N, C-alpha and C positions, 0 to 999 in steps of 0.2 A: 471461481472460488472466492468466497467472501474474505475480507480482511478488516481488522479493527486496528486503528492507530490510536494509541493512548499517549497523551502528551500533557505537559504541564504548561498552562497558560502563564506567560511571563507577567502580565498585568494583574491577574487575579490570584496567582499562587495556588490555583486549584487544578485538579486533575480533570481532564476532559477526554472524550473519545470521538473519533470519526470513523464511519463505516464506508467501505468501498466494495463493489461487487467484482472488480477485476484488479489484477496486479498493477496495470497501467493507471487506473484510477487512484489506487493507493499510493503509487509513486508520485502522482500529481499532487495529492494531498500532502505527502511528506515534503515535497519541494516547496509548497506554499508555506508550510509550517516552519521549515528551515529558513526560508526567506524572511519570515516574521520573527525570527530568533526564538521560536518556541522550542522547548526541550522535549524531544521524543523519548518517552519512557520505554515503550516496546511496541512491536507490530505483531499481531497474532492472526493466524488463520487456523481453521479447524483441521485442515489436512497437514499443515507444516508445523503447527505449534508456534512458539515464539521465534521470530526471525529478526534479523537486522536489516538495515537499509541496503547493504550490498546484496544480500540474498534476495530481497525484494526486486532489486534491479535485474538480477538473473532470471527470476520468475517472470518479470514483465517482458524481458527479451524473448524468453521461451513462448510466452503467450502471444506475442506479436508474430513469431514464426509459425505458430499453429493456426492463427486466425485465417490467413489466406487459404490454407489447406481445408479448413472447416467450411469456409464459404464456397470453395470450389466443389467440395463433396456434396454440399446441400443443393447445388443447382442441378 
C-alpha cells in the first residue's frame, strides 16, 4: 500500500513530500526526517487516509507479520 509523508523542511520553511510503497519504507523515511528535526505534517495512504506515526508503526508491524506468510504461499 502506498504512503505519502508530508513534512516541513526546517531549512527551507517549505512543504515537501516523500512517497513510499510499504509501511516499513514509510517508517524509515519518518525516522530519517525525525532525526533531521523535520516537522512531519501528516502521513496519508489511499486505504487508511491520514494517519499518525504510531498508526504507521502498527501497520509496519502487521506488514512484517504478513510478509513471511506471503512469501511462503508464493513458493
